[in-house]
N, C-alpha and C positions, 0 to 999 in steps of 0.2 A: 154236529160234525163240522159245519162251516165255522162255528164260533170257536172251536178248538184249533182249527188250521190258520185262522186269520192272524194270530200273533206270530206264528212261525213265518208266515209270508212277509209280514212287515219287517221281521228281523232279517230275512234274506235280502229284501230290497235295500235296507240300510247298509248291510255289508257290501253289496255291489256298488252303491254310491261311494262308500268310503275308499274302496279299492281304486275306483276311477279317479277320485280326487288325488290320492297319493301318487298314482302314475303320472298325472299331469304336473304335479308339483316337482316330481323328480326330473321330468323332461324339460321344465322351464329353466331359464338362466338363473343363476344365484341372485337372491334378493328380489326377484320379480316372479310372483306366483302366476301372473296372467300375462302371457306374451302379447306384446303390442306390435302393430304394424309400423313400418318406417314412416317418419315424419316427412313433410314436404322437403325440408332442407337435406335430410339424409337421402331422399330419393334423387335429389339433383346432384349430390356429390358424386365424384368418380368412384367407381367400385374398385377397392383395393383389398387385399387380404388382411383384414383387421386382426385376425388372431395371430398372424405370423409376426414375430418381433423383427425389428430392423437389425440385420446382422452385419456389423462393420467388419472390415478386414482385420485380421488378428494383429497386423503390424501397425495399425493406426488406432489409437485409443479414442474413445468418445471425447468430444470437446468440453464436457461438463467441467466446471471449475477453472477454466482458463479461457482467455480470449482466443477465438479462432484466428488462424493465419491464412491469408490468401496471397499467393505469389503472382505478381503481374509481370507479363512480358509483352512488349510491343513489337510487332513485325510489320514493317512498311517496305514498299518497293517489291521488286521481283523476288520470287522464291528460288533460291539457289542452294548449292551444297552448304554454303556458309550459313544460310537461314536454318537449315536442318541442324547444323552444329550448335547454333545459338539456342534453338528450341530445346535441344537435348540438355544443354547446360541449365536452362530454366527449369526443366522438368526434374533434373537431378537436385537442384536447389529446393524445389517444392517438396520433394520426397525427404531430403535431409532435414528440413524444418518441420516435418510432419504436418504440412499444410492441409487444410480442408478442401482446397481447390487450386487450380492453376488458371488464372484469367489471361487468355490470349487476346490482345487487342490487335485486330487485323485490318490492314488496308493494303491490298495488293492487286495489281493488274493481271497477275498470272506468274508463270515461271516454268522451271524445269519439271517434267513429269516424274523423273526418278526421285528428285528431292521431295516432291509432294507426296509420293507414295511412302517414302521413308518417314515423313512427319505423320502421315495418317496412321501408319503402323504403330508409331510410338504413342499416339493418342488412344488407339484401340487397346493397347496393352498397358496403358498408364495405371499406376497404383492408386490414383486419386482422380476425381472428376476434373475434366478440362472444359472450361467455359470459354467459348469463342465469342467475341464481341466485335462486330464490324463497326468500327468507330474511328475517327470522329464524324461530324456532320459531313455528308458528301463522300464518305469513304466507300470503297467497293471491295467485294470478294469475288472477283471475276476469274474465270478459267480455273487455275489451280486453287485459288482461294475458296471456290465452291466446295471442293472435296474436303478441305480442312474443316470448313464449317459444318458440313454434313456429318463428319466423323465425330464431332465433339459431343460430349455428354449433354451439354446445354448450349444451344445456339441462340444468339441474340443479335439484334441489329439496332442501329440508330434509325429513327424514322425517315431520315433523308438519305440513308445509304442505299446501296443496291447490290445485287449479286446475280450470278448466272453467266451466260455467254461462255460455256465451257466446251464448245465444239473444237476438236483438234484441227489445227491449221498448219500449213507449211510456213516457212520464213517469209514468203511473199504475201501472207494473209489470205491465201486461197485454199480451197478444199484439197485434201490429199486424194488424188484420183486413183482409180483402179481398185484391184483386190486389196492392196495394202491399205488404202483409205478405208475400205469397208471393215477390214479387220481392226484397225485402230479405233474407228468410231464405235463398233459393236463392243469391243473390249472396254473402252472408257465408259460407255453408257451403262453396261452391266455393273461396272464398279460403282458408279454414282448411285444406281438404283439399290444396290446391296447396302451401301453405307446408309442411305436414307431409311431403308426398311429396318435395318438393325437398330436404329434410334427411334423407330416409330414415327418417321416423318414421311412426307409425300414422295414415294419412290417414282411415281409416274411423272411428276414434274421434274425430278432430278434427271431422269432419262431424257426428257424433252429438252432440258437445258444443254445437254451434250449434243443431241441430234439436230436440234433446230436453233441453238444459240439464243434461246429466250432468256430474259432477265426479269427480275422482280424488284420492286422497291421494298423498303422495310415493312410497310403496312400490308402490301400484297403478299409478301412472304409469310407473315404471321397468319393472314386469312387463309392462305393455301396450305398451312401446316408444314411449311418448309423450315421455319425457325420456331423457337419456343417463346421468345420474349422480345419486347421492344423497350428500349430505355434511352434516356437522354444523357446519362452519365454512368460511370462505373459504380458509384455509390447506390444509385437507384437500381441498377442491374443486380447487384449483390443482395439488396433487400428483397427484390422480386424472386430471385433464385433460391432464397433461403427456404428450407423445408421440402424442396423437390426431391423425389426419390429417383435415382438413376442407377444403372447397372455398371459396376466397376469390376472388371474381371469376372463377369457373370454372377456377381453378388450384389444385392441391393445396398444402396448407400444413400443416407439422408444428407443432403447438402446443407451445411451449416455455414452461412456466409454473412448473416446479418451482423453489423457492427464489427466485422473482422478487421484485423490489422493488415494493411496492405504493404507487402514487401516487393519493391520493384527491382527487377533484374536488369542491369544496364550492360550493354555490350562492352567488351574490352576495346582498347585502341586498335588492336589488330582486327577485331571483328567490325569495327566502324570503318576501317580502311577497306576491308573486303566488301562491306555493304555498299560503300560509295562506288567501288569499281564493279558492282553488279549491275550498274546502269548501262545498257547497250549504247546509249548515246555518248556517254562519257568514254567508254572504251573505244568507240569509233573516232571520237575527237582526238584521243591520245594517239591513235594509229596515224591519223592524218598529220598531226603535229610532228610525230616522229619521222614520217616520210619527208615532209617539207624541210625539217631541220637538217636531215642528212643531205637532201638535195642542195640546199644553200651551202652547206659545208663542202661538198664535193665540187661545186661549181665556183666557190670562192674560198679556196684553202687559206687557213690562217685565222679565220674569224673566231673559231673555237666555240663561242657561245651557242650559235645555232646547232652545231653538231652535238654539243653537250646536252642541250634541251631535247634533241631528237633521240639520243641514246637513252636518256632517263625516261622519256615517254614510252618508248618501246620496251624498256625493261619492266615498267609497271604492268604493261599489258601481257607480255609473254612470261615474265618471271613469276607473277602471282597466278596467272591463268584462272581467274575467277569465273569467267564465262566460257563455255565450250564454243569453239569457232570452227567453221568449215575450212578444211585444209585447202581446197581448191580456191575458195574465195581469198584466203591469205596469199596464195601463190599469185593470183591475178594482181593483187595490190603490190606485191614485190616486183612483178613485171612492169607495172605502171611506173613505179619509182625508178627502175632501171632505164626505161625508155625516156623519162624526163631528163635524166642525167646525160644519156647519150646524145640527146637532141642538142645539148650545148656544144658538143665537140664535133658532131657530124652534120654536114649540110644536107638536110632532108626536106627543106622548105615546109616544115611543120608537120610532116607526115608521122614522124615518130611521136611527137607530142600528142597528135590526134589519136594514135593507137594507144598511148598511155591513158588518155581520158576515157576511152572505151573500156580498157581493162579496169580502170578505177570504178566506173559505174557498175559494171557487171560484178566485180569483186565485192563491192559494197553491198550489192543486192544479195549475194550468196553468203555473206560473212557469218550470219547466225543461223544458216539453214542446216540445223543438226536435228537428229531424231529426238523426240521427247521434249522439245522446247517450243514455247509459244512466243518467244521474243523475236522481234523483227524491227528493222529500221523503217522509219517513215520515208516513203519515196520522195517526199518534198525535201527532206533533209539531205538525201543523197543527191538530188538535183542541185540544191544550193551548194553542196560541197564541191561537186564537179564544176559548177560555174565559178566558185571562188578560186579553185586551183587553176582554172583556165585564165582568170584575170591575173593571177600571180605569174603564170608563164608568159602571158602577153607583156606584162610590165617588165619582167626580167629580160625578155627578148628585145624590147624596145630600148632598154638601157644599154644592152650589149651593142645594138646597132648604132646608138649615139657615140659610144666609145670608139667603135671601129671607124666611124666617119671622122672623128677628131684626129685620128692617126696617133703616132707615138708621141707622148708628151714628156717622157723621162727616159734616162738611160743613155748609153753611148750613141745610139742612133740619132739622138737629138743634138749631138755635139758637132755633127758635120756642118761645115760652113761657118762655124763660130770663130771668133778671133782669139788669138793668144799672143803673148809677148815673149821674145827670145831672151832668156837670162844667161845662156851660155852658147857662144857662137857654134853654129852648125856648119861643118864642111860638107860639100856635095857628096852624097852617098854615105855620110857618116852621121854619128849621133850627137846630140846636144841636149839642152834642157829648155823648156818653155814654161811660162807661168799661165795657168788656165784655171778658172773657176775656183780661185783661192788656194791652189795647190801647184807644186812643181811636178812636171811630167817629163819623162824621157821622150825625145822627139827625133825624127829623121826627116831629111829633105833631099830632093834631087838637085837642088841648087844651093849655093852658099848663102847662109843667113848670118847677119851680124848681130852682136849683142844689142838689146833694146829695139830690134827691128820687129815690126808687127807682122804677123803671119795668119794664115787661114788653115784650119784643120780640114784635111781631105779624107782621112780614113783613121779608123781606130783598130789597132791590132793588140788586143789584150790591154796591157799597160803602156803600150808604145803608140804615140801619136805621129801621124804623117802629116806634114805641113807644107805649105808653099808660101812664097812671099806675098804680102798684101800691099806694103808700101815701104819706102825707105825712110829712116829717120835722118833729117838734115842736121 
């Protein structure tokens, strides 16, 4: 009995083993009958969804078969509304060229919060990756520049650059006090944290940069996962950024920048002018030049040149209106100019000039105190300006005092007592002619004067001279 069952048992065992092998073969990846564990290199590599293909946006074809294009735009100085316009132009150029990325070279001390928010929104909604590079050596992405860097798809820094110090301040450089200060700080901190977290960066440090004004160097920012890359130049940056996968409009995008053609977007002459006038120091200088030019023209009519320079300087400031300014600060500057002019015509023993200097100092302090702006004037610059205006006023007053002490040096008042020669006899109480200062003049006298008799001028009545005899001609 056992001998008859044994072949059937062996047959059943063989069938079971065959089914097991077939199941394992079907479950294994194609071309590999025995699944293997990950290698050491694969285990160390970042975990990405290998099976999901990279889906490029439909309006941007893959770069195969052609050299990739990267549009480069440089933003330096304060971030203003004109900076926003320039960035929008560069972004439109990159989209029109079907570029693989927009490289933003950034070096800024800060700027207007509204303009910064507009730039950040454009970056978040950009149809292609935006790579922000804090460059060149020693550059900074302070205050408003921090938010632009955090919002970028790829953030990079030069090793010697730094970023941070994004705490909102008033125009005096001090904290905004009270409930309003708390609202501004909390809102800005939440914004920084959300931008950092959206790009997979250190949101905790981003919030700390707003609340505590901390800063990081390039190396520290990379170690703290605030930026993605360090690079010495744009070519090295584009090579390092090549192959990175970023999210563009919520879709994965493989950055293709290695060996790319760089197309630089240059500002127009108008944008260059606006960029130059976005410097608070230059705007302040033009205001002071305008005030002094008008002061000299009003106190010395007819010079023309100082008045023309003053009008041109003030036209650049108020006609273009590049930077927002505090209305009360401008009013104080206007009052200061008025007091300086009135001081010349009214005897106040310097009190009006002193009041003008006080208005000048306070107005300068308040000039850029506007909501949403981190721009401010250095108190040392204001002190130097007030001192310079004081020296100008003192010099002008000293010159006027000298002229007053000299008395009248020209005009009819200086003719009194000077000699003339009678060319037509003058009867007592009647008129005649005298020769004086190279011209013939109508003259009258209380006594009779003969022809060629010398006389002395005693009064001037319009074009009539009153004379008296000086000596008789023998």
